[in-house]
C-alpha positions as CSV (number, residue, x, y, z in Angstrom):
1,X,0.0,0.0,0.0
2,X,1.6,3.3,-1.0
3,X,2.6,5.6,1.7
4,X,0.6,8.8,2.0
5,X,2.6,12.1,1.4
6,X,3.2,14.0,4.5
7,X,0.6,16.9,5.1
8,X,3.6,19.5,5.2
9,X,4.7,18.3,1.7
10,X,1.2,18.5,0.3
11,X,0.7,21.9,1.7
12,X,3.9,23.1,0.3
13,X,3.4,21.5,-3.1
14,X,-0.3,23.0,-3.3
15,X,0.6,26.4,-2.2
16,X,3.5,26.7,-4.4
17,X,1.6,25.7,-7.5
18,X,-0.9,28.4,-6.6
19,X,1.9,31.0,-6.5
20,X,3.7,29.8,-9.7
21,X,0.4,29.5,-11.6
22,X,-0.7,32.8,-10.7
23,X,-3.8,31.6,-8.7
24,X,-2.2,33.7,-5.9
25,X,-0.7,36.8,-7.5
26,X,2.1,39.0,-6.3
27,X,1.0,41.1,-3.3
28,X,-1.9,38.7,-2.3
29,X,-2.3,38.1,1.5
30,X,-3.1,34.4,2.6
31,X,-3.6,33.0,5.9
32,X,-2.7,29.7,7.2
33,X,-6.3,29.1,7.8
34,X,-7.3,29.8,4.2
35,X,-5.0,27.1,3.0
36,X,-5.6,24.7,5.7
37,X,-9.3,24.8,4.9
38,X,-8.7,24.5,1.3
39,X,-6.6,21.4,1.6
40,X,-8.6,19.9,4.5
41,X,-5.7,19.9,7.1
42,X,-4.5,21.5,10.3
43,X,-2.6,24.7,10.3
44,X,0.6,23.1,11.6
45,X,1.7,21.6,8.2
46,X,0.6,24.8,6.5
47,X,2.9,26.8,8.8
48,X,5.8,24.4,7.9
49,X,5.0,24.9,4.1
50,X,5.0,28.7,4.4
51,X,8.4,28.7,6.1
52,X,9.8,26.8,3.2
53,X,8.2,29.0,0.6
54,X,9.5,32.0,2.5
55,X,13.0,30.4,2.3
56,X,12.6,30.2,-1.5
57,X,11.4,33.9,-1.7
58,X,7.9,33.1,-2.8
59,X,6.3,34.2,0.5
60,X,6.9,36.7,3.0
61,X,5.5,35.8,6.4
62,X,3.6,38.5,8.3
63,X,3.3,37.9,12.1
64,X,-0.2,37.3,13.3
65,X,-1.7,37.8,9.7
66,X,-0.3,35.1,7.4
67,X,1.9,35.6,4.4
68,X,2.1,37.8,1.3
69,X,3.1,36.4,-2.1
70,X,6.3,38.2,-3.2
71,X,5.9,39.8,-6.4
72,X,8.6,39.2,-9.2
73,X,11.5,41.6,-8.1
74,X,12.2,44.6,-10.4
75,X,15.1,43.7,-12.5
76,X,14.9,40.0,-11.8
77,X,13.4,39.2,-15.2
78,X,16.3,40.9,-16.9
79,X,18.7,38.7,-14.9
80,X,16.8,35.5,-15.7
81,X,16.6,36.3,-19.3
82,X,20.1,37.1,-19.6
83,X,21.1,33.7,-17.9
84,X,18.6,31.8,-20.0
85,X,20.0,33.4,-23.3
86,X,23.7,32.4,-22.3
87,X,22.9,28.8,-21.1
88,X,20.6,28.0,-23.9
89,X,22.7,29.2,-26.7
90,X,25.7,27.3,-25.3
91,X,23.7,24.1,-24.9
92,X,22.8,24.3,-28.7
93,X,26.4,25.0,-29.7
94,X,27.4,22.0,-27.6
95,X,24.7,19.9,-29.0
96,X,25.7,20.7,-32.5
97,X,29.2,19.5,-32.1
98,X,27.6,16.0,-31.9
99,X,25.4,15.8,-35.1
100,X,24.6,12.3,-34.5
101,X,22.7,13.4,-31.4
102,X,20.6,16.1,-33.0
103,X,17.8,14.0,-34.5
104,X,16.8,12.5,-31.1
105,X,17.1,16.0,-29.4
106,X,14.8,17.5,-32.1
107,X,12.3,14.6,-31.7
108,X,12.2,15.3,-27.9
109,X,11.8,19.1,-28.6
110,X,9.0,18.5,-31.1
111,X,7.2,16.3,-28.6
112,X,7.5,19.0,-26.0
113,X,6.2,21.5,-28.5
114,X,3.2,19.4,-29.2
115,X,2.4,19.3,-25.5
116,X,2.4,23.0,-25.4
117,X,0.3,23.4,-28.6
118,X,-2.4,21.2,-26.9
119,X,-2.4,23.5,-23.9
120,X,-2.5,26.5,-26.0
121,X,-5.5,25.2,-27.9
122,X,-7.4,24.8,-24.6
123,X,-6.4,28.2,-23.3
124,X,-4.9,26.7,-20.1
125,X,-2.4,29.4,-19.5
126,X,-0.6,27.9,-16.2
127,X,-0.1,24.6,-18.4
128,X,1.1,26.7,-21.3
129,X,3.6,28.3,-18.9
130,X,4.9,24.9,-17.5
131,X,5.1,23.5,-20.9
132,X,7.2,26.6,-21.9
133,X,9.6,25.9,-19.2
134,X,9.8,22.2,-20.2
135,X,10.5,23.1,-23.8
136,X,13.3,25.4,-22.9
137,X,14.7,22.9,-20.3
138,X,14.7,20.3,-23.1
139,X,17.2,22.5,-25.1
140,X,19.5,22.8,-22.2
141,X,19.2,19.0,-21.4
142,X,20.2,18.3,-25.1
143,X,23.6,20.2,-24.5
144,X,24.5,17.4,-22.1
145,X,26.4,19.8,-19.6
146,X,25.4,18.4,-16.3
147,X,26.5,21.5,-14.5
148,X,24.4,24.0,-16.5
149,X,21.5,21.5,-16.5
150,X,21.5,21.8,-12.7
151,X,21.8,25.5,-12.7
152,X,19.0,26.0,-15.2
153,X,16.6,23.8,-13.2
154,X,16.9,26.6,-10.4
155,X,15.4,29.0,-12.9
156,X,12.3,26.9,-13.5
157,X,10.1,28.6,-10.8
158,X,11.0,31.9,-12.0
159,X,10.4,31.0,-15.7
160,X,6.8,29.9,-14.9
161,X,6.0,33.1,-13.0
162,X,7.5,35.3,-15.5
163,X,5.5,33.5,-18.4
164,X,2.3,33.8,-16.4
165,X,2.8,37.6,-15.9
166,X,3.8,38.2,-19.4
167,X,1.2,36.2,-21.3
168,X,-1.9,36.6,-19.1
169,X,-2.6,40.3,-20.3
170,X,-1.6,39.2,-23.8
171,X,-3.2,35.8,-24.5
172,X,-2.6,36.4,-28.3
173,X,1.1,36.2,-27.7
174,X,0.7,32.5,-26.8
175,X,0.4,31.5,-30.6
176,X,3.4,33.6,-31.3
177,X,5.5,32.0,-28.6
178,X,4.5,28.4,-30.0
179,X,5.4,29.3,-33.6
180,X,8.7,30.8,-32.4
181,X,9.6,27.6,-30.6
182,X,9.0,25.7,-33.8
183,X,11.5,28.1,-35.6
184,X,14.0,27.5,-32.8
185,X,13.7,23.7,-33.4
186,X,14.1,24.2,-37.1
187,X,17.3,26.1,-36.6
188,X,18.7,23.3,-34.3
189,X,17.6,20.6,-36.9
190,X,19.4,22.6,-39.6
191,X,22.6,22.5,-37.5
192,X,22.5,26.4,-37.6
193,X,23.9,27.6,-34.2
194,X,24.2,31.2,-35.5
195,X,20.5,31.3,-36.4
196,X,19.5,29.9,-33.2
197,X,21.6,32.5,-31.4
198,X,19.9,35.2,-33.2
199,X,16.4,33.9,-32.8
200,X,16.6,33.1,-29.2
201,X,17.0,36.8,-27.8
202,X,14.3,38.0,-30.1
203,X,12.0,35.3,-28.9
204,X,12.7,36.0,-25.2
205,X,12.4,39.8,-25.8
206,X,9.3,39.6,-27.6
207,X,7.6,37.7,-24.7
208,X,9.2,39.4,-21.8
209,X,10.3,42.8,-23.1
210,X,7.7,43.8,-25.6
211,X,8.1,47.5,-25.1
212,X,11.7,47.5,-25.8
C-alpha cells in the first residue's frame, strides 16, 4: 500500500503551485487558515509549508496575519533572461558539435512543443507556462552539460511566474510563442547555431520585453 505524502509536503506543493500558476498573484495576502481549509488539514503543516516558501523567496511571512506572495522583483526578469540566453545558446552549440545526437534531441523538442500546442488550444495558461519551461529545459538538457542543467533547473520557478505575468494580459502572444519555438527547433535541426543564437534573444524579448 503506497505511503501517504506528509501533510506539510502536500501543503507546500499545493501552495507553491498556486503561486507559480498565478492563482495567488504577487501582493496577495493569505492565511494559514485559508490554505488549511482549502486542503482539509490543520494549520501546523501549512505553517511549515509557508516557512519553506519563505526560504525560496516566494512568500513573506507577516506575524499574526499570514503571508504575502512576493511579487517578481524589479530587475529579476532581466537577470533571468540574460542567464537563459547564455545557457541555452551554449547548450545548442555544444549539441551541434555532436550531429549524431541532433535527431533525437529534435524529436524530444517537437514532442515538448506538441504538448504546449495542446495546452494553448485549450487556453490553459498555467499549463502553457509549465510547457514553455519544459521546452526550454529540453534544449538545455540536450546540450549534455550536467553543471548547466542543474543551474538551469533553479530558474524553473522564476520562468513559470514570468510567463504567467507576460502572457496573462496578452493571450494572443501564446500562439506567437509556440510558432517561435517551432522556428528554434528548425534552426537546431538545420545545425545552424548562429541562427538559433539570433532567434533566441528576439524570442525572449518579444515575450518578456515587448516594449523595448
